[in-house]
C-alpha positions as MATLAB code, in Angstrom:
seq = 'MKLPRLDIQALRGLAVLMVVLYHTKIGMLESGYLGVDVFFVISGFLITTLVANGIHRRTFRLSEFYFRRAKRLLPAAYVAFLVTAFCAPWFLNQQELRDFAAQVAGAMTFTGNIVLWQQTGYFEGAGDLKPLLHVWSLSIEEQYYFLLPATLLLTRPKRWLWGAIAIVLISLGLCVVGGIFKPIATFYLLPTRAWELLIGSVGALWLLRPQDDQHRIINRLVRLLFVPSVLCLLVLPFLPSVGVHPGLNALLACVATLVVILRNSQELNTAWPTRLMARIGDFSYSLYLAHWPIIAFMKNAWLGNNPELPLQLRLLTLVLSFGLAYTLYRLVEDPIRKQNFKFSSPLIAGVTLSSALLIAMTPFYVLQTKSEQITLGDARAINPGFSMSCDYKATFTPKSECKNKKDPGLLVWGDSYAMHLIPGLVQQWSNGVMQATMSGCGPLLGLAPRRKINGELDSRDQAWAERCIGFNQSVIDFLRTSPSITTVVLSSPFAAYFDTAYEHVFLDGKSFVSRPVDTSSAIAGLRATVENLRVIGKKVVLIAPPPSSGFDIGACLERQLSGKVLLGRLNGCVIDKAEYQFKRADVLIFLNAITSAADLSVIRFDPWLCKERTCDTLLDGTMIYRDAGHLSVAGSKMLADRMQLGKLIREQAK';
ca = [
      13.149  -13.740   30.371;
      11.387  -12.907   27.121;
      13.770  -12.628   24.185;
      13.581   -9.544   21.889;
      11.832  -10.186   18.589;
      14.935  -10.243   16.444;
      13.069  -12.595   14.126;
      10.644   -9.828   13.112;
      13.478   -7.366   12.586;
      15.277  -10.046   10.545;
      12.142  -10.525    8.447;
      12.250   -6.797    7.732;
      15.868   -7.117    6.686;
      15.112  -10.107    4.469;
      12.141   -8.329    2.900;
      14.029   -5.143    2.015;
      16.997   -7.158    0.733;
      14.665   -9.107   -1.545;
      13.226   -5.870   -2.936;
      16.575   -4.095   -3.403;
      18.271   -7.072   -5.082;
      15.240   -7.542   -7.328;
      15.184   -3.887   -8.350;
      18.935   -3.791   -9.014;
      18.687   -7.147  -10.839;
      21.480   -8.648   -8.766;
      21.227  -12.178   -7.449;
      18.732  -13.729   -9.900;
      15.699  -12.949   -7.736;
      12.833  -13.355  -10.192;
      10.205  -12.610   -7.528;
      12.071  -10.352   -5.118;
       9.093   -7.977   -5.155;
       7.461  -10.395   -2.699;
       9.464   -8.556   -0.058;
       6.742   -5.895   -0.134;
       4.136   -8.541    0.689;
       6.271   -9.664    3.633;
       6.436   -6.041    4.801;
       2.653   -5.770    4.646;
       2.167   -8.742    6.985;
       4.758   -7.437    9.451;
       3.151   -3.987    9.456;
      -0.324   -5.414    9.969;
       0.881   -7.549   12.869;
       2.845   -4.838   14.698;
       0.325   -2.031   14.299;
      -2.619   -4.215   15.311;
      -0.707   -5.461   18.364;
       0.069   -1.883   19.384;
      -3.466   -0.562   18.884;
      -5.324   -3.550   20.323;
      -3.143   -3.657   23.452;
      -3.634    0.072   23.949;
      -7.406   -0.255   23.660;
      -7.479   -3.170   26.117;
      -5.427   -1.150   28.630;
      -7.554    1.959   28.008;
      -4.384    3.928   27.235;
      -4.892    4.308   23.484;
      -5.413    7.787   22.023;
      -5.891    8.318   18.298;
      -4.070   11.664   18.343;
      -1.037   10.183   20.084;
      -1.028    7.172   17.762;
      -0.996    9.326   14.623;
       1.640   11.583   16.171;
       3.928    8.612   16.869;
       3.383    7.309   13.328;
       4.258   10.727   11.909;
       7.355   10.972   14.108;
       8.441    7.493   13.008;
       7.766    7.823    9.277;
       7.787   11.432    8.120;
      11.267   12.844    8.923;
      13.210   10.260    6.898;
      10.596   10.377    4.143;
      10.716   14.195    3.950;
      14.506   14.185    3.650;
      14.398   11.457    0.982;
      11.720   13.332   -0.984;
      13.612   16.647   -0.743;
      16.919   15.156   -1.915;
      15.117   13.350   -4.730;
      13.385   16.585   -5.755;
      16.707   18.448   -5.750;
      18.276   15.842   -8.071;
      15.236   15.399  -10.319;
      15.867   18.285  -12.784;
      19.312   16.881  -13.558;
      18.019   13.413  -14.384;
      14.376   13.641  -15.478;
      13.039   14.779  -18.813;
      10.124   17.201  -18.971;
       7.298   14.646  -18.907;
       8.953   12.700  -16.107;
       9.317   15.972  -14.158;
       5.605   16.693  -14.533;
       4.798   13.178  -13.330;
       7.281   13.540  -10.471;
       5.590   16.711   -9.190;
       2.318   14.766   -8.932;
       4.142   11.860   -7.253;
       5.499   14.175   -4.540;
       2.011   15.499   -3.844;
       0.725   11.922   -3.688;
       3.521   10.810   -1.370;
       2.925   13.730    1.003;
      -0.833   13.181    1.142;
      -0.600    9.379    1.475;
      -2.256    8.925   -1.929;
       0.864    7.982   -3.879;
      -0.641    4.645   -4.895;
      -3.621    6.417   -6.482;
      -1.398    8.927   -8.314;
       0.795    6.135   -9.691;
      -2.260    4.131  -10.713;
      -3.423    7.152  -12.724;
       0.027    7.480  -14.306;
      -0.143    4.055  -15.943;
      -1.232    3.414  -19.498;
      -0.018    2.799  -23.034;
       1.041    6.399  -23.597;
       2.377    7.062  -20.090;
       6.025    6.992  -19.041;
       7.556    3.683  -17.993;
       7.067    2.854  -14.320;
      10.753    2.193  -13.690;
      11.561    5.809  -14.637;
       9.424    7.247  -11.815;
      11.644    8.151   -8.811;
       8.794    7.808   -6.296;
       7.259    4.644   -7.720;
       8.014    2.820   -4.473;
       5.783    5.100   -2.362;
       2.708    3.156   -3.534;
       3.322    0.542   -0.833;
       3.997    3.166    1.854;
       0.730    4.888    0.912;
      -1.195    1.630    1.285;
       0.307    1.095    4.735;
      -0.452    4.678    5.784;
      -4.053    4.360    4.590;
      -4.294    1.162    6.620;
      -2.877    2.965    9.662;
      -5.639    5.564    9.346;
      -8.443    3.014    9.094;
      -7.373    0.265   11.508;
      -7.424    2.156   14.844;
     -10.792    3.781   14.162;
     -12.224    0.408   13.106;
     -11.041   -1.294   16.301;
     -12.296    1.572   18.458;
     -15.750    1.399   16.884;
     -16.010   -2.409   17.097;
     -16.475   -4.658   20.087;
     -13.251   -6.543   20.903;
     -14.993   -9.937   20.784;
     -15.775   -9.273   17.099;
     -12.282   -8.159   16.102;
     -10.846  -11.513   15.069;
     -13.776  -12.846   13.060;
     -14.353   -9.424   11.542;
     -10.732   -9.320   10.412;
     -10.993  -12.836    8.946;
     -14.150  -11.865    7.060;
     -12.467   -8.772    5.588;
      -9.427  -10.864    4.609;
     -11.700  -13.134    2.576;
     -13.550  -10.209    0.997;
     -10.339   -8.376    0.088;
      -8.746  -11.563   -1.239;
     -11.835  -12.222   -3.356;
     -11.661   -8.682   -4.771;
      -7.975   -9.242   -5.509;
      -8.651  -12.454   -7.458;
     -11.453  -10.896   -9.514;
      -9.613   -7.614   -9.958;
      -6.480   -9.411  -11.121;
      -8.468  -10.713  -14.075;
     -10.403   -7.594  -15.034;
      -8.502   -4.619  -13.536;
      -4.946   -5.804  -12.820;
      -3.339   -2.362  -12.490;
      -5.948   -1.025  -10.075;
      -5.769   -4.309   -8.164;
      -2.024   -3.898   -7.741;
      -2.148   -0.306   -6.488;
      -5.291    0.093   -4.381;
      -5.931   -0.700   -0.707;
      -9.185   -2.700   -1.027;
      -7.434   -5.357   -3.123;
      -4.195   -5.349   -1.099;
      -5.636   -5.023    2.429;
      -5.801   -8.807    2.859;
      -2.003   -8.908    3.124;
      -1.890   -6.464    6.034;
      -4.961   -8.106    7.531;
      -3.210  -11.486    7.605;
      -0.765   -9.874   10.025;
      -3.658   -8.311   11.937;
      -5.389  -11.685   12.252;
      -2.184  -13.120   13.751;
      -1.960  -10.288   16.271;
      -5.631  -10.591   17.288;
      -5.283  -14.357   17.629;
      -2.416  -13.970   20.108;
      -4.561  -11.613   22.206;
      -7.225  -14.286   22.759;
      -7.136  -16.327   25.975;
      -5.279  -19.628   25.662;
      -7.586  -22.596   24.993;
      -7.711  -25.868   23.062;
      -7.890  -23.989   19.774;
      -4.601  -22.287   20.602;
      -2.949  -25.645   21.224;
      -4.142  -26.918   17.847;
      -2.948  -23.785   16.046;
       0.375  -23.815   17.903;
       0.925  -27.416   16.860;
       0.159  -26.479   13.253;
       2.508  -23.488   13.439;
       5.330  -25.686   14.745;
       4.696  -28.134   11.911;
       4.732  -25.381    9.256;
       7.623  -23.353   10.680;
      10.540  -24.924    8.802;
       8.598  -25.132    5.489;
       7.656  -21.465    5.959;
      11.264  -20.377    6.479;
      12.284  -22.354    3.402;
       9.374  -20.828    1.492;
      10.545  -17.288    2.283;
      14.097  -18.155    1.227;
      13.180  -19.983   -1.982;
      10.135  -18.089   -3.330;
      12.124  -14.992   -4.387;
      14.163  -17.149   -6.790;
      11.129  -18.723   -8.468;
       9.083  -17.161  -11.289;
       5.692  -15.782  -10.378;
       2.623  -17.975  -10.892;
      -0.055  -15.972  -12.742;
      -0.706  -12.313  -11.951;
       0.617  -10.453   -8.922;
      -0.584  -10.340   -6.224;
      -1.514  -13.977   -6.611;
      -0.551  -17.412   -5.332;
       3.100  -16.489   -4.665;
       2.035  -13.462   -2.617;
      -0.427  -15.586   -0.608;
       2.291  -18.161    0.153;
       4.740  -15.428    1.197;
       2.157  -13.792    3.478;
       1.128  -17.037    5.178;
       4.768  -18.091    5.597;
       5.587  -14.721    7.183;
       2.694  -15.059    9.625;
       3.794  -18.579   10.604;
       7.331  -17.372   11.376;
       5.953  -14.485   13.459;
       3.547  -16.717   15.404;
       6.234  -19.333   16.046;
       8.537  -16.804   17.784;
      11.323  -19.384   17.646;
      14.075  -19.007   20.257;
      16.498  -20.771   17.909;
      15.720  -18.252   15.168;
      16.010  -15.312   17.575;
      19.528  -16.318   18.618;
      20.950  -17.556   15.294;
      23.737  -15.456   13.723;
      21.981  -15.112   10.318;
      19.022  -13.644   12.194;
      21.258  -11.122   13.930;
      22.819  -10.177   10.595;
      19.458   -9.714    8.894;
      18.173   -7.815   11.931;
      20.983   -5.267   11.468;
      19.716   -4.653    7.940;
      16.178   -4.612    9.328;
      17.157   -1.759   11.646;
      17.536    0.604    8.681;
      15.140   -1.211    6.315;
      12.785    1.796    6.149;
      15.584    4.164    5.147;
      16.893    1.599    2.667;
      13.469    1.240    1.090;
      13.139    5.034    0.836;
      16.607    5.582   -0.625;
      17.148    2.717   -3.049;
      14.488    3.315   -5.688;
      15.177    6.997   -6.557;
      18.812    6.041   -7.208;
      17.755    3.208   -9.518;
      15.165    5.368  -11.281;
      17.674    8.178  -11.889;
      20.168    5.684  -13.303;
      17.511    4.228  -15.591;
      16.483    7.682  -16.770;
      20.088    8.545  -17.595;
      20.926    5.189  -19.211;
      20.128    4.988  -22.919;
      22.482    2.284  -24.128;
      21.748   -0.247  -26.859;
      20.738   -2.728  -24.153;
      17.841   -1.266  -22.136;
      19.089   -2.996  -18.971;
      21.651   -1.212  -16.828;
      25.115   -2.785  -17.177;
      26.437   -4.750  -14.211;
      28.840   -2.027  -13.069;
      26.013    0.518  -12.827;
      23.767   -1.954  -11.032;
      26.511   -2.637   -8.496;
      27.020    1.100   -8.094;
      23.295    1.607   -7.375;
      23.473   -1.148   -4.753;
      26.467    0.430   -2.994;
      24.924    3.917   -3.139;
      21.606    2.582   -1.833;
      23.166    1.025    1.264;
      25.505    3.952    1.881;
      22.884    6.681    1.600;
      20.277    4.631    3.444;
      22.565    4.045    6.428;
      23.422    7.752    6.480;
      19.715    8.631    6.418;
      19.095    6.170    9.257;
      21.925    7.404   11.487;
      21.422   11.134   10.912;
      17.649   11.422   10.604;
      15.466    8.366   11.220;
      17.035    6.947   14.389;
      17.828   10.215   16.243;
      14.371   11.695   15.685;
      12.686    8.401   16.571;
      14.494    8.472   19.927;
      13.646   12.110   20.685;
      11.026   12.520   23.389;
       8.803   14.977   21.535;
       5.512   15.689   23.261;
       2.273   15.869   21.336;
       1.245   19.534   21.137;
      -0.717   21.874   18.909;
       2.309   24.023   17.913;
       4.284   20.936   16.914;
       1.388   19.567   14.835;
       0.972   22.983   13.198;
       4.684   22.997   12.312;
       4.537   19.528   10.775;
       1.415   20.437    8.805;
       3.015   23.655    7.524;
       6.184   21.780    6.529;
       4.133   19.246    4.613;
       2.158   21.956    2.841;
       5.334   23.842    1.887;
       6.965   20.678    0.554;
       3.896   19.866   -1.530;
       3.663   23.432   -2.860;
       7.336   24.151   -3.482;
       8.485   20.878   -5.033;
       6.439   21.216   -8.261;
       7.523   24.879   -8.495;
      11.187   23.893   -8.206;
      11.280   20.845  -10.467;
       9.316   22.541  -13.247;
      11.487   25.692  -13.329;
      13.445   24.628  -16.406;
      14.655   26.624  -19.364;
      12.198   27.512  -22.093;
      14.054   25.390  -24.641;
      13.668   22.389  -22.320;
       9.916   22.993  -22.210;
       9.951   23.064  -26.024;
      11.817   19.776  -26.047;
       9.270   18.326  -23.634;
       6.468   19.449  -25.931;
       8.268   17.794  -28.853;
       7.874   14.506  -26.985;
       4.186   14.998  -26.311;
       1.838   12.118  -27.035;
       0.978   11.834  -30.718;
      -2.393   10.034  -30.797;
      -3.424   11.478  -34.163;
      -6.539   13.624  -34.070;
      -7.362   12.940  -30.424;
      -6.859   10.494  -27.550;
     -10.502    9.506  -28.072;
      -9.452    8.066  -31.448;
      -7.614    5.291  -29.608;
     -10.535    2.860  -29.754;
     -10.955    0.156  -27.120;
     -13.288   -2.195  -28.987;
     -15.735   -1.767  -31.895;
     -14.979    0.981  -34.410;
     -17.707    3.582  -34.800;
     -16.938    6.855  -36.628;
     -16.389    9.891  -34.380;
     -16.537   13.470  -35.557;
     -13.315   14.302  -33.712;
     -11.481   11.506  -35.553;
     -11.740   13.044  -39.008;
     -11.166   16.475  -40.537;
     -13.936   16.443  -43.151;
     -17.512   15.192  -43.191;
     -16.872   12.676  -45.986;
     -13.130   11.977  -45.962;
     -11.371   10.200  -48.800;
      -8.573    8.513  -46.811;
      -8.787    6.091  -43.866;
      -5.735    5.455  -41.687;
      -6.067    2.022  -40.061;
      -3.821    0.354  -37.497;
      -2.334    0.908  -34.055;
      -0.283    3.726  -32.508;
       2.067    3.579  -35.516;
      -0.926    4.568  -37.625;
      -1.855    7.308  -35.150;
       1.518    9.042  -35.474;
       1.026    9.427  -39.251;
      -2.073   11.626  -38.885;
      -0.398   15.051  -38.357;
       1.617   14.621  -41.550;
      -1.184   13.112  -43.631;
      -3.678   15.837  -42.703;
      -1.511   18.452  -44.405;
      -0.881   16.174  -47.401;
      -4.364   14.839  -48.161;
      -6.731   17.594  -49.265;
     -10.005   15.629  -49.441;
     -10.030   14.586  -45.784;
      -8.599   11.956  -43.439;
     -10.325    9.588  -40.993;
      -8.612    7.652  -38.211;
      -9.431    4.049  -37.202;
      -6.846    3.025  -34.597;
      -6.504    0.821  -31.531;
      -3.274    0.764  -29.500;
      -1.275   -2.417  -30.020;
      -3.748   -3.802  -32.553;
      -2.269   -4.228  -36.038;
      -4.645   -4.200  -39.057;
      -4.607   -7.986  -39.569;
      -8.055   -9.510  -40.031;
      -8.899  -12.449  -37.790;
      -5.561  -12.338  -35.954;
      -4.220  -10.653  -32.811;
      -1.156  -11.088  -30.556;
      -1.543  -12.349  -27.008;
       1.175  -11.902  -24.397;
       2.789  -14.596  -22.307;
       4.107  -14.040  -18.779;
       6.961  -16.320  -17.672;
       6.085  -18.638  -20.514;
       2.419  -18.839  -19.543;
      -0.391  -17.267  -21.569;
      -1.803  -14.149  -19.925;
      -5.525  -14.650  -19.362;
      -6.032  -10.869  -19.115;
      -4.746  -10.432  -22.647;
      -7.175  -12.937  -24.162;
     -10.065  -10.493  -23.831;
      -7.951   -7.734  -25.386;
      -6.981  -10.000  -28.312;
     -10.642  -10.794  -28.931;
     -11.502   -7.075  -28.855;
      -8.687   -6.383  -31.319;
     -10.038   -8.972  -33.745;
     -13.530   -7.521  -33.338;
     -12.230   -3.991  -33.883;
     -10.560   -4.888  -37.182;
     -13.684   -6.653  -38.406;
     -15.783   -3.603  -37.521;
     -13.467   -1.385  -39.610;
     -14.045   -3.585  -42.688;
     -17.793   -3.580  -42.013;
     -17.761    0.222  -41.827;
     -15.795    0.575  -45.074;
     -18.372   -1.503  -46.957;
     -20.868    1.336  -46.464;
     -18.458    4.269  -46.855;
     -18.196    5.203  -50.564;
     -16.346    8.479  -49.886;
     -13.287    6.601  -48.636;
     -11.365    5.436  -51.679;
      -7.917    4.803  -50.166;
      -6.808    3.024  -46.996;
      -3.390    3.407  -45.332;
      -2.339    0.509  -43.085;
       0.413    0.796  -40.493;
       1.843   -1.074  -37.498;
       5.286   -1.979  -36.098;
       4.226   -5.676  -36.424;
       6.919   -6.736  -33.910;
       4.492   -8.512  -31.536;
       3.400  -10.817  -34.363;
       6.892  -12.401  -34.464;
       7.924  -12.158  -30.801;
       8.002  -15.554  -29.028;
       6.793  -13.777  -25.861;
       3.403  -13.753  -27.641;
       1.055  -16.209  -29.284;
      -1.338  -15.644  -32.148;
      -5.067  -15.634  -31.387;
      -7.246  -16.613  -34.378;
     -10.944  -16.393  -34.971;
     -11.724  -19.921  -36.189;
     -15.384  -19.866  -37.149;
     -17.110  -18.630  -33.991;
     -14.399  -19.613  -31.509;
     -10.947  -18.256  -30.690;
      -7.849  -20.464  -30.776;
      -4.204  -19.783  -29.925;
      -1.095  -20.920  -31.814;
       2.617  -20.098  -31.661;
       3.700  -17.026  -33.599;
       4.924  -17.536  -37.149;
       5.513  -15.368  -40.185;
       3.083  -17.222  -42.456;
       0.149  -16.507  -40.110;
       0.977  -12.806  -40.023;
       1.265  -12.704  -43.800;
      -2.086  -14.476  -44.138;
      -3.732  -12.012  -41.716;
      -2.490   -8.932  -43.553;
      -3.241  -10.468  -46.936;
      -6.828  -11.066  -45.754;
      -7.096   -7.364  -44.893;
      -5.790   -6.300  -48.306;
      -8.023   -8.727  -50.221;
     -11.140   -7.653  -48.323;
     -10.358   -4.000  -48.992;
      -9.953   -4.618  -52.698;
     -13.152   -6.665  -52.884;
     -15.099   -3.628  -51.640;
     -13.320   -1.341  -54.098;
     -10.706    0.351  -51.906;
      -7.103    1.072  -52.823;
      -4.601    0.159  -50.135;
      -0.995    0.900  -49.237;
       1.162    0.017  -46.225;
       3.418    2.513  -44.435;
       6.275    0.745  -42.640;
       7.381    1.703  -39.126;
      10.310    4.160  -39.000;
      13.801    2.830  -38.227;
      14.478    2.057  -34.550;
      16.843   -0.098  -32.530;
      15.326   -0.352  -29.052;
      16.587    2.698  -27.137;
      14.311    5.646  -26.339;
      15.293    8.075  -29.101;
      13.072   10.926  -27.923;
      14.390   10.728  -24.361;
      17.964   10.586  -25.640;
      17.503   13.673  -27.812;
      15.839   15.619  -25.020;
      18.626   14.740  -22.592;
      21.333   15.541  -25.130;
      19.852   18.889  -26.163;
      18.998   20.040  -22.630;
      22.277   19.013  -21.002;
      20.878   16.389  -18.634;
      22.876   13.396  -17.391;
      23.179   10.908  -20.257;
      24.837    7.497  -19.976;
      25.437    4.862  -22.628;
      25.094    6.903  -25.858;
      28.687    7.854  -26.656;
      27.846    8.201  -30.362;
      24.920   10.534  -29.739;
      21.296    9.669  -30.420;
      21.552    8.423  -34.005;
      20.408    4.917  -34.922;
      23.071    2.415  -35.932;
      21.755    1.085  -39.248;
      23.257   -2.405  -38.909;
      21.842   -2.733  -35.394;
      18.427   -1.576  -36.607;
      18.423   -4.123  -39.431;
      19.502   -6.888  -37.031;
      16.970   -6.104  -34.266;
      14.090   -5.578  -36.708;
      15.029   -8.433  -39.029;
      11.725  -10.313  -38.561;
       9.673   -7.231  -39.414;
      11.860   -6.308  -42.402;
      11.582   -9.862  -43.781;
       7.810   -9.705  -43.297;
       7.551   -6.358  -45.113;
       9.565   -7.705  -48.026;
       7.421  -10.870  -48.162;
       4.075   -9.058  -48.054;
       4.873   -6.967  -51.131;
       4.677  -10.072  -53.321;
       2.301  -12.162  -51.169;
      -0.418   -9.480  -51.300;
       0.814   -7.378  -54.230;
       1.049   -4.547  -51.726;
       3.206   -1.424  -51.965;
       5.179   -0.540  -48.825;
       6.227    3.071  -48.236;
       9.339    3.274  -46.042;
      10.947    6.117  -44.117;
      14.420    4.565  -44.451;
      15.461    6.376  -47.673;
      14.703    9.723  -46.029;
      16.374    9.022  -42.664;
      19.152    6.503  -43.242;
      22.631    6.963  -44.657;
      25.253    4.281  -45.198;
      25.783    3.463  -41.515;
      23.346    5.509  -39.462;
      19.758    6.762  -39.474;
      19.016   10.349  -38.443;
      16.766   11.174  -35.522;
      17.142   14.969  -35.624;
      16.561   16.995  -38.823;
      17.121   20.748  -38.957;
      16.735   20.943  -35.182;
      13.443   19.003  -35.224;
      13.111   15.871  -33.083;
      11.712   13.242  -35.460;
      10.900   10.721  -32.695;
       8.954   11.181  -29.453;
      10.072    7.855  -27.939;
      11.713    4.596  -29.075;
       9.778    4.384  -32.341;
       6.825    6.775  -32.634;
       7.136    9.960  -34.648;
       6.659   13.262  -32.868;
       3.950   15.583  -34.150;
       6.592   17.857  -35.705;
       8.500   14.836  -37.026;
       5.382   13.438  -38.667;
       4.737   16.752  -40.432;
       8.364   17.240  -41.511;
       8.750   13.738  -42.963;
       5.391   13.879  -44.732;
       6.392   17.181  -46.305;
       9.871   16.039  -47.368;
       8.596   12.750  -48.770;
       5.490   14.308  -50.323;
       3.698   11.468  -48.587;
       0.304   12.248  -50.062;
       1.710   11.984  -53.587;
       3.458    8.680  -52.738;
       0.182    7.231  -51.420;
      -1.731    8.255  -54.543;
       0.954    6.756  -56.780;
       1.464    3.486  -54.909;
      -1.981    2.595  -53.503;
      -3.620   -0.214  -55.463;
];
């Protein structure tokens, strides 16, 4: 008698447990996200087996297949999305609500991965605040479900296996190249993730072939690799990732999953740990649907001094995830899955109408907030200076939209902390302002920060560091031929130049070299900027970053003023001065050192915001900050006016 495939159900349980423990940061799983890769292989295997067998038996119908998929996936998803949408206005700030409305539309149209890809970027909200972030993987699977049956129907069966292997290699090649040049798109899009599902499909198509000598060789290899594969799946989640994801770790997890599936071990099918994991696997879909919105809502509400949720809240999210997921499984997913609905036009029309109503009504509901909340949301709008187009990506070339006069007298040079000064400076500097800014790129000649991931240098960031160095050099080159500009304002948070998670990239002659971060290198880089500016006859002054201590000040203020759930800020949204001085000690030491090292004046916001023990974040009802450190548009204007910033620049630039 053929045993039930408890091993596959146990793999589902293991995969979802990996993901949930990783997301709740319980159990030291550094690579628990590999559970999604395991899911992909399982899905590819099961769906291909179902479709291919149906085609061979001449019983397969596309309409019935899609109907069964909808019956299996949509009811639990719809309930999860509706409950999440109902809770969203209580937990999400205005920008997160706008993003959430788009996420619901993406989830309902199976394009959630594309929507989330578009919602990434320097100025976008953090990914872990998005309640439907997890639907990216479901969207990839659903897109695969649409394409696979049609592909098999239109292809001769004898070409299925080798065609699948060829597409695996193509998709894997795109993933490797994309991971270097377009890592975010590579993570989210089907063409660069299809190889993981296709590995499962290859396994299914291989089992459909008649038994021959090749099967005996492969079976022997599978038996040999079975125990290492099981160990691989148990150990990999605890190890740090190697390079970008999806990468080597994902490939190992996918191959190991396929080996376990192909082995179909009787010992594994009857072992008690398998039965235990299979019980979790039974409601793995509901658990995957339910767990992330809970975590995201908690993270939105939590604004403590430590950005990580405390252990008690993480344990609470874990308990809630399992409790709500099991309820969703018992009341919705399992009963509807077992109902003997017949495929019919009225039923399809009802499902389509329900989907359309959910897509249409959710944005209407979540965005129906009070007018003062909309004002608060606007107060946290992106502050890129003159325009988003003034956030340069490489070489600086003057743009008409990045200045307010034909021949401006002031240039603002730096990163996003230079951008946020523009609204205030425009009203303070009568003879015109020009903006030369690149996100993350401080105005240090010949020097740029380069990130490290798990202690290893990030190859993707090398190209950015080189562009940053080139951008700063192009600004100096421009200023040499710009007599109207007499004064230059420099600004940056400078934190990355002292963070051991980075290294310094230098331009040494014509080649780039990397060295560990140190204060002297940063001082030398900024001093080089100042000296070059003075050589070409420009006056220069540095504006320091405003006080901050790590928590999202803008989000805290919005939550506090609009009555949303707020955890971890018992003293309100003010900045503790001692904490600020401790967390920003490296930057404050650097700013003090550069005043004498480069004979450079530093204008600080501290005297205007800080008292003896705290620093204000709200002045006369105006939110000064839009996030953890950037000034809001209104905050920039208010501070510039109170400080008479234009006058300070004229007096202190030299």
